[in-house]
Each structure stands twice: as structure tokens, then as C-alpha cells.
BAPAPA-635785 format. One record per residue (C-alpha): residue number from 1; residue in one letter; x, y, z. Coordinates in steps of 0.001 Angstrom, whole numbers, plus 500000, padded with zeros to 6 digits. Example, Ala and Ser with C-alpha at 12.3 -4.5 7.8 and 13.67 -1.06 7.14 Angstrom:
// BAPAPA-635785
NODE  tordo  bati       u       v       w
NODE      1     a  512300  495500  507800
NODE      2     s  513670  498940  507140
This chain:
// BAPAPA-635785
NODE  tordo  bati       u       v       w
NODE      1     x  298877  847379  937528
NODE      2     x  299084  850840  938682
NODE      3     x  299003  853227  935508
NODE      4     x  302948  854089  936324
NODE      5     x  303883  850685  935671
NODE      6     x  301811  850079  932596
NODE      7     x  303862  853203  931188
NODE      8     x  307036  851617  932600
NODE      9     x  306286  848627  930972
NODE     10     x  305532  849931  927789
NODE     11     x  308570  852272  927679
NODE     12     x  310566  848901  928116
NODE     13     x  308887  847233  925513
NODE     14     x  309340  850537  923302
NODE     15     x  313152  850015  924272
NODE     16     x  313626  846350  923465
NODE     17     x  311836  846990  920002
NODE     18     x  314244  850042  919369
NODE     19     x  317168  847363  920326
NODE     20     x  316156  844898  918259
NODE     21     x  315508  846868  914847
NODE     22     x  318955  848459  915419
NODE     23     x  320669  844833  915755
NODE     24     x  318652  844025  912655
NODE     25     x  319808  846874  910774
NODE     26     x  323003  846557  912224
NODE     27     x  323320  842850  911654
NODE     28     x  322284  842951  907899
NODE     29     x  324358  845555  906810
NODE     30     x  327301  843537  907916
NODE     31     x  326535  840334  906592
NODE     32     x  325574  841826  903121
NODE     33     x  328992  843615  903104
NODE     34     x  331101  840472  903946
NODE     35     x  328961  838446  901608
NODE     36     x  330305  840789  898820
NODE     37     x  334059  839834  899545
NODE     38     x  333797  835945  900460
NODE     39     x  332499  832597  898353
NODE     40     x  328687  831909  899369
NODE     41     x  328514  827789  899881
NODE     42     x  324860  827872  900663
NODE     43     x  321770  829954  900872
NODE     44     x  318503  829860  902915
NODE     45     x  316833  828135  899783
NODE     46     x  319913  825208  900035
NODE     47     x  319022  825085  903900
NODE     48     x  315349  824960  903555
NODE     49     x  315674  821868  900802
NODE     50     x  317558  819939  903757
NODE     51     x  314715  820647  905937
NODE     52     x  312140  819996  903372
NODE     53     x  314231  816504  902767
NODE     54     x  313750  815794  906715
NODE     55     x  309957  816765  906707
NODE     56     x  309530  814101  904025
NODE     57     x  311552  811370  905559
NODE     58     x  313904  811335  903016
NODE     59     x  316900  812287  905247
NODE     60     x  319794  813513  904233
NODE     61     x  320479  814271  900407
NODE     62     x  323693  816182  899644
NODE     63     x  323108  819246  897494
NODE     64     x  325112  819722  894579
NODE     65     x  326876  823024  894929
NODE     66     x  330463  824269  893622
NODE     67     x  331295  828134  893847
NODE     68     x  333334  829374  890882
NODE     69     x  334949  832886  890403
NODE     70     x  333701  835020  887432
NODE     71     x  336931  833905  885720
NODE     72     x  336093  830422  885706
NODE     73     x  332309  830915  884235
NODE     74     x  331349  831141  880641
NODE     75     x  330256  835019  880222
NODE     76     x  327282  833524  878326
NODE     77     x  325284  831999  881291
NODE     78     x  325567  836045  882290
NODE     79     x  324481  837291  879248
NODE     80     x  321627  834344  879099
NODE     81     x  320129  835259  882711
NODE     82     x  319825  838865  881713
NODE     83     x  318507  838294  878612
NODE     84     x  315711  836060  880248
NODE     85     x  314996  837639  883324
NODE     86     x  316130  841347  883816
NODE     87     x  317120  843137  880486
NODE     88     x  317151  846288  882458
NODE     89     x  319658  844810  884904
NODE     90     x  322412  847262  884796
NODE     91     x  320101  850627  884292
NODE     92     x  317583  850055  887542
NODE     93     x  318395  850110  891286
NODE     94     x  317174  846625  892229
NODE     95     x  313572  847412  891193
NODE     96     x  312164  847166  887745
NODE     97     x  309437  849658  888409
NODE     98     x  307696  849528  884597
NODE     99     x  307415  846038  885439
NODE    100     x  306014  846243  888761
NODE    101     x  303582  848573  887555
NODE    102     x  302535  846303  884459
NODE    103     x  302101  843315  886984
NODE    104     x  299994  845169  889176
NODE    105     x  297923  846525  885986
NODE    106     x  297496  843187  884257
NODE    107     x  296335  842056  888030
NODE    108     x  293594  844687  888209
NODE    109     x  292158  844241  885321
NODE    110     x  291434  840427  886413
NODE    111     x  294595  838916  884521
NODE    112     x  296801  836392  886308
NODE    113     x  299605  838129  888610
NODE    114     x  302818  837881  886891
NODE    115     x  306237  838015  888273
NODE    116     x  308353  841172  888151
NODE    117     x  311349  840260  890392
NODE    118     x  314847  841822  889204
NODE    119     x  318029  839424  889363
NODE    120     x  318829  841398  892540
NODE    121     x  315384  840504  894293
NODE    122     x  315909  836843  893587
NODE    123     x  319381  836845  894906
NODE    124     x  318075  838756  898224
NODE    125     x  315278  835874  898430
NODE    126     x  317308  833223  897615
NODE    127     x  320125  834071  899555
NODE    128     x  318719  835505  903038
NODE    129     x  315050  834121  902946
NODE    130     x  312198  831588  902120
NODE    131     x  310035  831150  899302
NODE    132     x  306736  832037  901058
NODE    133     x  304841  834964  899603
NODE    134     x  303926  836828  902766
NODE    135     x  304053  840446  902758
NODE    136     x  306788  840299  905762
NODE    137     x  308756  838050  903606
NODE    138     x  308387  840912  900725
NODE    139     x  309357  843695  902925
NODE    140     x  312585  841666  903991
NODE    141     x  313050  840930  900595
NODE    142     x  313034  844787  899566
NODE    143     x  315416  845660  902711
NODE    144     x  317890  843180  901356
NODE    145     x  317796  844223  897861
NODE    146     x  318349  847586  898630
NODE    147     x  321151  846689  900604
NODE    148     x  322914  844348  897986
NODE    149     x  322483  847363  895353
NODE    150     x  324075  849546  897500
NODE    151     x  327228  847585  898626
NODE    152     x  327830  845074  895853
NODE    153     x  328728  845536  892120
NODE    154     x  326329  844636  889334
NODE    155     x  329267  841739  888474
NODE    156     x  328885  840627  892205
NODE    157     x  324864  840466  892246
NODE    158     x  325318  838178  888549
NODE    159     x  328173  836178  890465
NODE    160     x  326007  835096  893333
NODE    161     x  322806  834885  891320
NODE    162     x  324354  832107  888896
NODE    163     x  326199  830252  891724
NODE    164     x  323506  829946  893961
NODE    165     x  320019  829341  891325
NODE    166     x  318292  826246  891606
NODE    167     x  318811  824448  888169
NODE    168     x  317027  820998  889128
NODE    169     x  316524  818710  892379
NODE    170     x  319298  819440  894564
NODE    171     x  321157  821323  892184
NODE    172     x  322387  824603  892710
NODE    173     x  324579  826868  890638
NODE    174     x  325644  826736  887380
NODE    175     x  329045  824682  887791
NODE    176     x  326849  821867  889369
NODE    177     x  324510  821925  886564
NODE    178     x  327234  822215  883928
NODE    179     x  328720  819527  885273
NODE    180     x  325616  817249  885575
NODE    181     x  323743  818056  882540
NODE    182     x  326565  818652  879695
NODE    183     x  329625  817117  881568
NODE    184     x  331416  820174  881113
NODE    185     x  332788  823000  883761
NODE    186     x  330910  826061  883436
NODE    187     x  333829  827936  881802
NODE    188     x  332904  825689  878453
NODE    189     x  328977  826392  878049
NODE    190     x  328128  827876  874288
NODE    191     x  325288  830131  874263
NODE    192     x  323037  827629  873230
NODE    193     x  323663  825737  876526
NODE    194     x  323589  828748  878730
NODE    195     x  320127  829785  877113
NODE    196     x  318601  826366  877973
NODE    197     x  319990  826728  881794
NODE    198     x  318325  830236  881788
NODE    199     x  315132  829356  880549
NODE    200     x  314554  826668  882993
NODE    201     x  314671  829566  885785
NODE    202     x  312683  830222  888153
NODE    203     x  311219  826786  887585
NODE    204     x  313653  824286  886958
NODE    205     x  311652  821377  888461
NODE    206     x  309051  821839  885826
NODE    207     x  311304  822958  882972
NODE    208     x  313802  820467  883192
NODE    209     x  316976  820977  881256
NODE    210     x  317647  817247  881078
NODE    211     x  314686  816262  879227
NODE    212     x  313320  819685  877949
NODE    213     x  309798  820202  876951
NODE    214     x  308504  822618  874296
NODE    215     x  308289  824980  876201
NODE    216     x  311853  825327  877294
NODE    217     x  312743  824894  873673
NODE    218     x  310729  827696  873052
NODE    219     x  312167  829934  876006
NODE    220     x  315419  829016  875066
NODE    221     x  315471  830165  871473
NODE    222     x  313768  833325  872367
NODE    223     x  316781  833784  874886
NODE    224     x  319054  833357  872362
NODE    225     x  317184  836155  870254
NODE    226     x  317106  838272  873095
NODE    227     x  321088  837859  873696
NODE    228     x  321451  838780  869866
NODE    229     x  319233  841817  870245
NODE    230     x  321424  842790  873380
NODE    231     x  324347  842552  871154
NODE    232     x  325708  839593  873426
NODE    233     x  326168  837464  870368
């Protein structure tokens, strides 16, 4: 291959990479804008659950999830998830810098790396990405977090979060969780019930709402106290 051919090939590669980048940027912006207005019946995490079922020879197992509008959901669950996971939700733009710094400092001092994800980051991850912890995944998560904060209202972010969050084995969204665990609609959730559901996040397979252990009960009590401190109760 001549030097001129190598240069031409490199130019084509750069052009292709530029087109791919622009396509990704444009496509991701469009889909985030679209999802601001329409009900979201599934997510990347739900689809990966189906894939995992097939890989484990379980076949198709139906996922329980029912999208509900904001008027059909008790405000207690919105308050509970904010109190439990992201008390600065209305103050930040998708990233809680102080929590990220504290997590890094704890890790650098030999402590266990703890999560510092905001509700917006969890929406970005659950809706578009995978549970992996690679740097590439974190980069995409940051990109979608910025887009969501830019194009969605805070109310929309909360609504999507409680509609797609995993609350148990093949149970996604607060309506399915309310029906399964309490036999009521999400609109009827009490503060105590909402706090228990929020306490199961983000690991509902460990903190089981149907059979809450002492740790989950402690989390429930703490969340209720935080809801009072934040004047939600």
C-alpha cells in the first residue's frame, strides 16, 4: 500500500467515525426528546432480563409493568424515593458533585466504594444502558443524564423512574409493585408503604418487600424520618 493510499484510507476512517458520532448524537437527542412525551412500556434493563432468562433456559417469563400517569400515582412514592436516594434532586443538574467527591475520598482512604448516583443517572442507566460498570458505560450514562436533564422536567424524570424501577423479580414500576405486594393501586400507597418500596431500591432482590428483613425495616424508618425532615409529611 502506497503512502497516498494509506492517507486516503485514514481520511475515510476519520470521515466514517465523524458520521457515526454525529448519528449517535442526533439519534440520542431525538429519542430523549420523544420519550419526554410518550409512555415508556419497557427499558434496557427489562429487555436484558428477558435475555438473561433465555440464557438460563427459563424461556419467556412475563415482566409485570404497567405505565401510570403522574395523577394515578401517590405523591408519597415520589417523596420517598427523593428522601431515600437523592435529596438534592431539585438542586442539581443530574450529578451530585458533593456525593461523588465523598465517594472518591472514601475509596482513596481505603473504604468501600459507595454509590453516588442521582435519580437522573439511574433513569439514564435503567432506560438506555446495562448494569455493567465499565468506563464506556459510565460515559454513556453521563451523556444520557445530561440529555435527560436538558430536555425533561424534574417531574418527568421522577415519573419515568418510578415507572421503570425494579421492585422485585420481574416486577417493574410502582403500579405492578403496589398490586403485587399490597393489592392496591399506586394511587393508594400510604407513606409507610411507599417508604418500604423506596427502601428496596436499588437492590430489591436483596431487600424483599414481600418479606422485609431488619435492614429493610430500618431503611423504611429512616426514609419516613427523612420525609418528615423534608416536610413531605
